[in-house]
C-alpha positions in Angstrom: 10.1 -30.9 80.6 7.0 -29.7 78.8 4.3 -27.7 80.5 1.0 -29.4 81.5 -0.8 -28.5 78.3 2.1 -29.2 76.1 2.6 -32.6 77.9 -1.0 -33.5 77.3 -0.8 -32.5 73.6 2.4 -34.5 73.2 0.9 -37.4 75.1 -2.1 -37.4 72.8 0.2 -37.4 69.8 1.9 -40.5 71.1 -1.3 -42.5 71.3 -2.0 -44.9 68.5 -4.7 -43.6 66.2 -6.9 -46.1 64.6 -9.2 -45.0 61.9 -11.9 -47.2 60.5 -12.1 -47.4 56.7 -14.7 -50.1 55.8 -13.1 -53.3 57.0 -9.6 -52.0 56.7 -7.9 -50.0 59.4 -5.0 -47.6 59.7 -2.7 -47.0 62.6 -0.6 -43.9 63.0 1.8 -42.6 65.6 4.0 -39.6 66.1 7.1 -39.5 68.2 9.8 -36.9 68.9 8.0 -33.5 69.2 10.1 -30.7 67.7 10.1 -27.0 68.6 8.2 -26.1 65.4 5.2 -28.3 66.4 6.1 -31.2 64.0 7.2 -34.7 65.0 10.5 -36.2 64.2 8.9 -39.5 63.2 5.4 -40.3 61.9 4.6 -43.9 61.2 1.5 -44.9 59.3 0.6 -48.6 58.8 -2.6 -49.5 56.9 -4.5 -52.5 55.6 -6.1 -50.1 53.1 -4.1 -49.7 49.9 -6.0 -46.5 49.1 -4.7 -44.9 52.3 -1.1 -45.9 51.3 -1.6 -44.6 47.8 -3.0 -41.3 49.1 -0.3 -40.8 51.7 2.4 -41.6 49.1 0.9 -39.6 46.2 4.0 -37.4 45.8 6.3 -40.4 45.4 7.0 -41.2 41.7 6.5 -44.9 40.9 5.7 -47.0 37.9 4.2 -49.9 39.9 1.6 -50.1 42.7 3.0 -48.4 45.8 3.0 -50.5 49.0 4.9 -48.0 51.1 7.1 -44.9 51.1 9.3 -42.7 53.1 8.9 -38.9 53.0 11.2 -36.4 54.7 11.1 -32.7 55.1 13.6 -30.2 56.7 12.8 -28.7 60.1 14.6 -26.2 62.3 15.7 -26.8 65.8 16.3 -24.2 68.6 20.1 -24.8 68.1 19.6 -24.0 64.4 21.0 -27.4 63.4 19.2 -28.8 60.3 16.9 -31.7 61.1 14.7 -33.8 58.8 11.4 -35.1 59.9 10.6 -38.6 58.6 7.2 -40.0 57.6 7.0 -43.8 56.9 3.9 -45.2 55.3 3.5 -48.9 54.7 0.9 -51.4 53.7 0.2 -54.4 56.0 -1.9 -57.4 55.3 -2.5 -57.6 59.1 -1.9 -54.8 61.5 0.4 -55.3 64.5 -0.9 -55.1 68.0 -1.1 -51.6 69.6 1.9 -52.4 71.8 4.0 -53.7 68.9 3.1 -50.7 66.8 4.1 -48.2 69.5 7.4 -50.0 70.2 8.2 -49.9 66.5 7.4 -46.2 66.2 9.3 -45.4 69.4 12.5 -47.3 68.4 12.3 -45.8 64.9 12.3 -42.4 66.5 15.5 -43.3 68.3 17.1 -44.5 65.1 16.2 -41.3 63.2 17.4 -39.1 66.0 20.7 -40.9 66.4 21.5 -40.4 62.7 21.1 -36.6 63.0 23.0 -34.1 65.1 20.3 -33.4 67.6 19.2 -34.2 71.1 17.0 -37.3 71.2 13.4 -36.1 71.6 11.8 -39.5 71.6 10.9 -39.6 75.3 9.4 -36.1 75.4 5.9 -36.3 76.8 5.9 -40.0 77.6 9.1 -40.5 79.7 9.7 -43.8 77.8 6.6 -45.3 79.1 4.4 -47.3 76.7 1.1 -45.5 76.3 -0.6 -48.5 74.7 -0.1 -50.6 77.8 -1.2 -47.9 80.3 1.4 -49.2 82.7 4.9 -48.6 83.8 6.5 -50.7 81.0 9.5 -48.7 79.7 11.0 -48.6 76.3 14.5 -47.3 75.7 
């Protein structure tokens, strides 16, 4: 298990971030801390099309972008190749904090299960929803 400081840092990364942008808001979460300091999964959901456009700027498209998936290679202690995934999407209405956290957490499990790696999705949170601040578990 992670040391106290690392556990706190991981716990903070798991919390849902809400950034005000005029009337529109953006939620982001990171799950699955990796040895190189990156996260296996980053999920960004925004009511602001400008945020989506900026986050997806490297994706070639002919039409207006409403979402994208970006992946980058990352190393693991076992030297197995792993890809980190960032999903960005537009939403007319943001989900609740609990729904958003569950989506990001389960997405982490899906991405981990498709790669030859130990599942890191409960690192720092023990499978407990942070948005509820209770003992509700996600698997």
